[in-house]
C-alpha positions in Angstrom: -73.5 142.5 128.5 -74.7 142.1 124.6 -71.3 142.8 122.9 -71.9 141.3 119.7 -75.4 143.1 119.6 -73.6 147.1 121.0 -70.9 145.7 118.1 -73.4 144.9 115.5 -75.1 148.6 116.0 -72.1 150.5 115.9 -71.7 148.7 112.8 -74.9 149.8 110.9 -74.1 153.7 111.9 -72.0 154.5 108.9 -72.0 151.7 106.9 -70.6 153.2 103.9 -67.4 153.6 105.9 -67.9 150.5 107.1 -67.5 148.9 103.5 -65.2 151.3 102.4 -62.9 150.0 105.0 -63.5 146.2 104.2 -62.6 146.2 100.9 -59.9 148.7 101.7 -58.6 145.6 104.1 -59.5 143.2 101.5 -56.8 145.1 99.1 -54.6 145.4 101.7 -54.6 141.4 102.8 -54.7 139.9 99.1 -51.8 142.1 97.9 -48.9 139.6 99.7 -51.3 136.8 97.9 -51.1 138.8 94.4 -47.0 138.9 95.6 -46.5 135.5 96.9 -48.4 133.7 93.3 -45.8 136.1 91.3 -43.3 135.2 93.4 -43.6 131.6 93.0 -44.1 131.9 89.3 -41.0 133.9 88.7 -39.1 130.8 90.4 -40.9 128.6 88.5 -39.8 129.9 85.3 -36.2 130.3 86.9 -36.4 126.4 87.5 -38.0 125.6 84.1 -41.3 123.9 85.8 -44.5 124.3 84.4 -46.4 127.6 85.8 -49.5 129.4 85.0 -51.3 128.6 81.9 -50.6 131.7 80.4 -46.9 132.5 79.9 -45.6 136.2 80.8 -42.1 137.0 80.6 -40.1 137.1 83.5 -39.5 140.6 83.4 -43.0 141.8 83.0 -42.9 140.0 85.9 -40.3 141.7 87.8 -41.2 144.8 86.7 -44.5 146.1 86.1 -46.8 143.3 88.3 -44.6 143.3 91.3 -44.8 147.0 91.7 -48.6 147.1 90.6 -48.8 144.7 93.8 -47.0 147.5 96.1 -49.3 149.8 94.7 -52.7 148.0 95.8 -51.2 148.0 99.6 -51.0 151.6 99.1 -54.2 152.3 98.0 -56.0 150.2 100.6 -54.2 152.3 102.9 -55.4 155.0 101.4 -58.6 153.8 101.2 -58.7 153.1 104.8 -57.3 155.8 106.4 -60.4 157.7 104.4 -63.2 155.2 105.1 -62.6 152.8 108.3 -60.2 155.6 110.5 -62.9 158.0 109.7 -65.6 155.6 111.1 -64.1 154.7 114.4 -63.4 158.5 115.0 -66.9 158.8 114.2 -67.5 155.6 116.5 -65.7 157.0 119.2 -67.1 160.5 119.4 -71.0 158.8 119.1 -69.8 156.2 122.3 -68.6 159.5 124.7 -72.0 161.7 123.3 -73.9 158.5 124.1 -72.2 158.2 127.5 -72.4 161.9 128.4 -76.3 162.0 127.4 -76.7 159.1 130.0 -74.8 160.7 132.7 -77.2 164.2 132.1 -80.7 162.1 131.8 -79.8 160.9 135.7 -81.0 162.4 138.8 -77.9 164.8 139.2 -76.6 164.0 143.0 -76.3 160.7 142.1 -75.1 160.8 138.3 -71.7 159.3 138.2 -71.0 156.0 140.3 -67.3 156.6 141.4 -65.0 159.5 140.8 -65.3 162.0 138.3 -61.6 161.0 137.2 -62.3 157.7 137.0 -65.2 158.3 134.5 -62.5 160.3 132.8 -60.7 156.8 132.3 -63.5 155.3 130.7 -64.5 158.3 128.5 -60.5 157.6 127.0 -59.7 154.2 127.4 -63.0 152.1 127.8 -64.1 153.6 124.6 -61.0 153.1 122.8 -61.0 149.3 123.6 -64.7 149.0 122.4 -63.6 150.8 118.9 -61.0 148.7 118.0 -62.5 145.8 118.7 -66.0 146.5 116.3 -62.9 147.2 114.0 -61.3 143.8 114.2 -64.9 142.1 113.1 -64.6 143.7 109.8 -60.9 142.9 109.8 -61.5 139.4 110.4 -63.9 138.9 106.9 -60.7 140.2 104.6 -58.3 138.4 106.7 -60.3 135.0 106.4 -61.2 135.7 102.6 -57.5 135.7 102.4 -57.2 132.5 104.6 -59.9 130.7 102.4 -58.1 131.5 99.0 -55.0 130.9 100.3 -55.3 127.5 102.0 -57.6 126.2 98.8 -54.3 127.3 96.8 -52.6 126.0 99.0 -53.9 122.4 99.2 -54.2 122.3 95.6 -50.1 122.0 95.3 -50.3 119.9 98.0 -52.8 118.5 100.5 -50.3 117.3 102.8 -48.0 120.3 103.1 -50.9 122.2 103.9 -52.2 119.8 106.4 -49.4 119.4 108.5 -48.7 123.6 108.2 -52.0 124.0 110.1 -51.5 121.9 112.7 -49.3 124.7 115.1 -51.6 126.9 113.9 -54.5 125.3 115.2 -52.7 124.6 118.3 -52.1 128.3 119.2 -55.6 129.3 118.0 -56.7 126.2 121.2 -53.8 128.1 123.5 -54.9 131.5 123.5 -59.0 130.2 123.3 -58.3 127.9 126.9 -56.1 131.7 128.6 -59.5 133.9 128.0 -60.2 133.6 131.7 -56.7 134.7 132.2 -56.7 137.7 130.2 -59.7 138.8 131.9 -58.2 138.8 135.1 -55.9 140.5 134.4 -57.3 143.1 132.4 -59.5 144.1 135.0 -56.5 144.3 137.3 -55.4 146.6 135.2 -58.0 148.7 134.7 -58.8 148.8 138.3 -55.3 150.1 138.9 -55.7 152.9 136.0 -59.0 154.5 137.3 -57.4 154.3 140.9 -54.8 156.2 139.9 -57.1 159.0 137.9 -59.3 158.6 140.7 -56.3 160.1 143.4 -54.9 163.0 141.1 -58.3 164.3 141.0 -58.6 164.4 144.4 -55.4 165.6 144.7 -55.9 168.4 142.8 -59.1 169.3 144.7 -57.4 169.4 147.7 -54.6 171.3 147.5 -54.8 173.8 150.1 -56.8 171.3 152.4 -53.5 168.7 152.1 -51.3 172.1 152.5 -52.9 173.0 155.4 -53.0 169.3 157.2 -48.8 169.3 155.9 -49.7 165.6 154.7 -47.6 166.5 151.4 -44.9 163.5 152.1 -47.8 161.3 153.3 -50.2 162.1 150.4 -46.8 161.5 147.6 -46.3 158.2 149.2 -49.7 156.8 149.4 -49.5 158.0 145.3 -46.1 156.3 144.8 -47.9 153.1 145.9 -50.8 153.4 144.2 -49.1 153.8 140.8 -46.6 151.1 141.9 -49.8 149.0 141.9 -50.6 150.1 138.2 -47.2 149.1 136.7 -47.4 145.5 138.1 -50.6 145.8 136.8 -49.8 146.5 133.3 -46.9 145.0 133.2 -48.4 141.6 134.3 -51.3 142.1 131.6 -48.5 143.0 129.2 -45.8 140.5 129.3 -49.0 137.8 129.3 -49.9 139.4 126.1 -46.3 139.4 124.6 -46.0 135.8 125.8 -48.4 134.9 123.5 -47.0 137.4 120.6 -43.4 134.9 120.5 -46.0 131.5 120.7 -47.5 132.9 117.5 -44.2 133.9 115.9 -42.4 130.9 117.3 -45.4 128.6 115.4 -44.8 130.4 112.5 -40.8 129.6 112.4 -41.7 125.7 113.3 -44.4 125.8 110.3 -41.6 127.3 108.1 -39.3 124.3 109.3 -41.9 121.2 108.7 -42.1 122.2 105.4 -38.5 122.6 104.7 -38.5 119.1 106.4 -41.2 117.8 104.3 -40.2 119.3 100.7 -36.8 118.4 100.3 -37.7 114.8 98.4 -40.0 116.6 96.9 -38.1 119.6 95.4 -35.6 116.5 93.9 -39.1 114.4 92.5 -40.2 117.5 90.9 -43.6 117.2 92.6 -42.7 120.3 94.6 -41.2 123.0 93.2 -39.3 125.7 94.3 -41.9 128.0 93.1 -44.0 126.2 95.2 -41.5 126.5 98.7 -41.4 130.3 97.9 -45.1 130.7 97.9 -46.1 128.7 100.9 -43.0 130.4 102.6 -44.6 133.8 102.0 -48.0 133.0 102.7 -47.2 131.4 106.4 -46.5 134.7 108.3 -50.0 136.2 106.7 -52.0 133.3 107.6 -50.4 133.0 110.9 -51.6 137.1 111.4 -55.4 135.5 110.8 -54.7 132.4 113.1 -53.1 135.5 115.7 -56.2 138.2 115.2 -58.6 134.9 115.6 -57.1 133.7 118.6 -56.5 137.5 119.5 -60.7 137.9 119.5 -61.2 136.0 122.2 -59.1 138.4 125.1 -60.3 140.8 123.1 -64.1 140.3 123.1 -63.0 140.1 126.9 -61.6 143.0 127.7 -64.8 145.4 125.6 -67.1 143.3 127.7 -64.7 144.7 130.6 -64.9 147.9 129.4 -69.0 148.0 128.0 -69.8 147.0 131.9 -67.8 150.1 132.9 -69.5 152.5 130.3 -73.2 151.2 131.3 -72.7 151.8 134.8 -72.2 155.6 134.1 -75.1 155.6 132.6 -77.0 152.8 134.4 -80.4 154.1 136.0 -83.8 152.9 137.5 -85.1 153.8 133.8 -85.9 150.4 132.6 -85.7 151.6 129.0 -82.1 152.6 129.7 -80.1 149.2 128.7 -76.8 148.4 126.8 -77.8 149.2 123.3 -78.3 152.9 125.1 -74.4 153.4 124.4 -75.0 152.7 120.5 -77.8 154.9 120.3 -77.7 156.1 116.7 -77.2 160.5 116.5 -76.0 163.5 114.9 -72.4 164.0 115.8 -70.6 166.9 114.0 -67.3 166.3 112.3 -67.1 168.7 109.2 -70.8 170.4 110.1 -70.5 173.6 112.4 -72.6 172.8 115.9 -76.1 173.7 115.8 -76.2 177.0 118.0 -77.6 176.4 121.2 -81.2 178.3 121.9 -83.0 180.0 125.0 -86.1 178.0 125.8 -89.2 179.6 125.6 -93.0 177.9 127.1 -96.0 178.5 125.5 -98.1 181.2 128.2 -100.3 178.7 129.3 -97.3 176.8 131.4 -96.1 180.2 133.2 -96.3 179.4 136.3 -99.7 180.5 138.6 -98.8 178.0 141.5 -96.6 175.1 141.8 -97.3 172.8 144.8 -95.1 169.5 146.7 -97.5 167.3 148.6 -96.4 164.5 150.3 -92.3 164.8 148.7 -90.6 161.8 150.5 -86.8 160.8 149.9 -84.5 159.0 151.5 -81.1 158.0 151.0 -80.3 154.5 150.8 -79.2 152.6 153.4 -80.2 154.9 156.3 -82.9 157.3 157.7 -82.3 160.2 156.4 -83.9 163.1 153.9 -87.0 164.4 153.7 -90.5 163.4 154.9 -94.0 163.9 153.5 -93.1 167.9 152.8 -96.3 169.8 151.6 -96.1 173.1 150.6 -97.5 175.8 148.2 -95.1 178.7 146.3 -97.6 181.4 144.1 -96.2 183.9 141.5 -94.3 186.7 142.6 -93.8 185.8 146.1 -90.5 184.2 148.6 -90.5 181.0 150.0 -87.4 180.7 152.4 -86.6 176.9 153.8 -84.4 177.0 157.4 -83.3 174.5 159.8 -80.2 173.8 161.0 -77.3 172.4 159.7 -78.2 168.1 158.5 -81.8 169.4 158.4 -82.1 168.1 154.8 -82.9 171.8 153.4 -80.5 171.2 150.3 -81.6 167.3 150.2 -85.2 168.8 149.8 -84.4 172.1 147.1 -82.3 168.7 145.1 -86.1 166.1 145.2 -87.5 169.4 144.2 -85.2 169.8 140.7 -85.1 166.0 139.9 -81.0 166.1 141.6 -82.5 163.1 143.6 -85.4 160.6 142.8 -88.5 161.2 144.9 -89.5 157.9 147.1 -92.8 159.2 147.2 -95.5 162.1 146.8 -95.3 165.1 144.0 -94.7 168.7 142.5 -97.7 170.2 140.6 -97.0 172.8 137.9 -100.5 174.8 138.1 -102.1 171.9 139.3 -100.4 169.2 136.9 -98.8 166.6 137.8 -94.7 166.8 137.0 -93.8 163.3 136.1 -90.0 163.6 135.6 -88.6 166.6 137.6 -85.1 166.6 136.7 -86.3 167.4 133.1 -89.0 170.1 134.1 -87.7 172.3 136.6 -84.7 173.3 134.2 -85.2 177.4 132.4 -86.7 179.0 131.7 -89.6 177.3 134.4 -86.4 177.5 137.1 -82.6 178.7 137.7 -80.5 176.8 140.6 -77.8 178.8 142.2 -76.5 175.8 144.2 -74.4 176.3 148.2 -71.1 176.0 146.5 -71.6 177.2 143.0 -69.6 175.3 140.0 -67.5 177.9 138.1 -65.6 176.7 135.3 -62.1 178.0 134.3 -63.3 180.4 131.4 -63.8 183.9 131.0 -66.6 186.0 133.5 -68.8 186.4 130.6 -68.2 182.4 129.3 -69.3 181.5 132.5 -72.6 183.5 132.2 -73.3 182.7 128.9 -72.3 178.6 129.3 -72.9 178.2 125.6 -76.0 180.2 124.6 -75.7 183.2 122.0 -74.5 186.5 123.2 -77.6 188.5 122.0 -80.3 186.2 123.2 -79.3 187.5 127.1 -78.7 190.6 128.7 -75.2 189.9 130.4 -75.7 193.3 132.2 -78.5 192.9 133.7 -77.7 190.1 135.3 -74.5 191.5 136.7 -76.4 194.1 137.4 -79.2 192.1 139.5 -75.9 189.3 141.2 -74.7 193.0 142.2 -71.2 192.4 140.7 -71.0 194.5 137.8 -69.1 197.3 139.4 -66.2 195.3 140.4 -66.5 192.8 136.9 -65.7 196.8 135.2 -63.1 197.7 137.5 -60.7 194.2 136.4 -58.7 194.9 133.6 -60.1 192.5 131.1 -64.1 193.0 132.2 -66.4 190.2 131.0 -63.2 189.0 129.6 -61.3 188.0 132.5 -60.2 184.7 133.2 -61.1 183.4 136.4 -59.8 180.4 136.8 -59.9 176.6 137.8 -63.6 176.6 139.9 -63.3 180.9 140.1 -60.2 181.1 142.0 -59.0 183.9 141.2 -62.6 185.3 142.9 -64.0 185.5 146.4 -66.3 183.7 148.0 -68.9 186.1 147.1 -67.9 187.1 144.1 -68.3 183.6 143.0 -71.5 183.3 144.3 -72.9 186.6 143.3 -71.4 185.3 139.6 -73.0 182.0 140.4 -76.2 184.4 140.4 -75.7 186.3 137.6 -75.5 182.9 135.6 -78.9 182.1 137.1 -80.8 185.6 136.8 -79.1 185.7 133.1 -81.6 182.6 132.1 -85.4 184.3 132.9 -87.1 181.3 134.8 -90.5 181.6 136.5 -88.2 180.3 139.7 -85.0 181.6 141.1 -83.7 178.6 143.5 -81.0 179.4 146.0 -79.5 177.3 148.3 -78.1 179.9 150.7 -76.9 182.1 147.9 -76.1 184.8 150.6 -74.1 183.2 153.0 -70.5 184.4 151.8 -71.9 188.4 151.3 -71.8 190.9 153.8 -74.9 192.6 154.6 -75.1 196.0 152.5 -74.5 193.5 149.6 -77.5 191.0 150.6 -80.0 194.1 150.9 -78.9 195.1 147.6 -79.5 192.0 146.1 -82.4 191.2 147.6 -84.2 194.7 146.7 -82.8 194.2 143.0 -84.8 190.5 143.0 -87.7 192.0 143.9 -87.8 195.1 141.6 -88.5 192.7 138.9 -92.2 192.2 138.2 -93.7 188.9 138.8 -90.1 187.7 140.4 -90.8 184.4 142.4 -88.1 182.5 144.8 -87.7 179.7 146.6 -84.3 179.6 148.5 -82.5 178.0 151.5 -81.1 180.3 154.0 -80.6 181.6 157.7 -80.2 185.6 157.3 -82.3 187.7 159.0 -83.0 189.7 155.9 -84.5 187.1 154.2 -86.8 185.6 156.4 -87.7 188.8 157.3 -88.4 189.5 153.2 -90.3 185.6 153.1 -94.0 185.7 152.2 -93.6 182.2 153.6 -90.9 180.6 155.9 -90.3 176.5 155.7 -89.0 175.2 159.0 -87.1 172.1 158.5 -86.3 170.2 161.8 -85.0 166.1 160.6 -86.3 166.0 157.2 -90.1 167.3 158.6 -91.6 170.5 158.5 -92.5 172.4 161.9 -93.6 175.9 160.9 -94.4 177.3 158.0 -96.1 181.0 158.0 -94.2 184.1 158.1 -91.5 185.5 160.2 -93.8 186.9 163.1 -96.1 184.1 163.0 -93.5 181.6 163.5 -91.5 183.2 166.0 -95.3 183.5 168.2 -95.7 179.4 167.5 -93.1 177.6 166.3 -90.2 176.6 168.5 -87.8 175.4 166.9 -88.1 179.0 164.4 -87.5 180.4 168.1 -84.1 178.8 169.0 -83.0 179.3 165.4 -83.8 182.8 165.9 -82.5 183.1 168.7 -79.5 180.7 169.4 -78.0 180.7 165.9 -79.7 183.7 163.9 -79.8 186.8 166.2 -77.3 185.3 168.9 -79.1 187.1 171.3 -78.0 190.3 170.2 -80.8 191.5 167.9 -83.9 193.2 168.4 -87.4 191.4 168.4 -88.5 190.8 164.2 -91.6 192.3 165.5 -89.9 195.6 166.3 -87.7 194.8 162.4 -89.2 196.8 159.1 -89.7 194.5 156.4 
């Protein structure tokens, strides 16, 4: 993991803020040096020993210069808030934006390597860890300037004492360096334990009903308590080790002060080492220890940041060779004071409008299995309904996902008006295609917001979309109409209403092809008939649907019968009932159940 390279890219993102923050840090850290020098001169004047070449009245030093040094610290803090702190916040936004962008660019069905709860922990804790490391890189510069100037002054006062004081500080740095493997292990355990808790919380929230039906509440709570105990132990170990080094750091500071007191006794009597010099050494030693601590702390910080960046990169990693760790720090626009740009409806040129869509030899196999689809060939012409049917697990949904780029095809290709589609995941989006999944994803927002999904209201005919989805009347009957909050995943709606609301969202994005995955499975017969009637009342409407419902099969211009990932029949219903054994079994056993009249006696 290129920790330093990524950190450098982040620092280059807003150089003005970084330079301002660096100057504020320099002011902040030089203040105690200046204050210690003034205190040294005050004590020297009280002792009557030689001080600065320029004589300054002691009361001027006390009443004027000391408040000025304190003002430097306040000004440094003030500048820091409006420079470096703003940079840290903007850096967090940029990292999260790039992570989200990377996730969206991956095939949708394999976007997250872990659970959504685990992913959330990376957007929070790992991003913060990274930006604090980037900031500490800059703080080392200001601390380094302070340390260099301080040691120069100290050795000019007494080189021997300066060297003796440096020994315990150097030992502390070496100690911190060699504890790096322990830091790595403890930090990994802490992150893993925290991710497990976050993941479990998400799974519990998604499965409340299943847990209650199985009366497994006590077991779930017991398991949740166990993983929380593991997290507690991991965090206590990590924090204890960190605090242990902190205690060694403070002990080192006091040890340095003790060394100074032991060494300066005779020198004070001989006026070789003044009281002011002693005050300066003691006053500055704590700040020097801060630099040594930060130097040593950069080792575990580096390790923790490397772990965090690795976890973050895992979210965006893909087969695309151009996706590297540096994509995490890719510069781009973020909006802090400026309003977000308005989302615009996409449009396509007339030459790109659908005439014919083809799949040629399309193949996808799930990793570590022989399941998937193999050598799929079909053609969809404008203004037609194509229905994919088959038994459960035959590969119907896999076929749709491969077409849409939600799964990466292993072989074959997709052709739009005879032209090969290079990146289906980028190509098959509105206004070329619009998709409604088998289990539609709704958000805990209003009905209107679930349809618009960020698009400007004036660009979409919401009423028409609701009418096409046969849900407009039910929305009107709700107390708040379009402004009705539907709850998490649309919990306030029935299964059929959720499917139709998702369909309305699809219809709102007028596309060349509407793709349904078993859309009408939760609809009654009359509602389903009306939905299909309204869809095909639109001129040039083109649909690709997964369905086993008789209404859709009878209306279909072309039925694709899938069995074990392969096409075993293709054509109109009457033709397939005469020529395809699998279609016959589906019609008799699963679809018609032996109770419905033959297809030839049904009107289309």
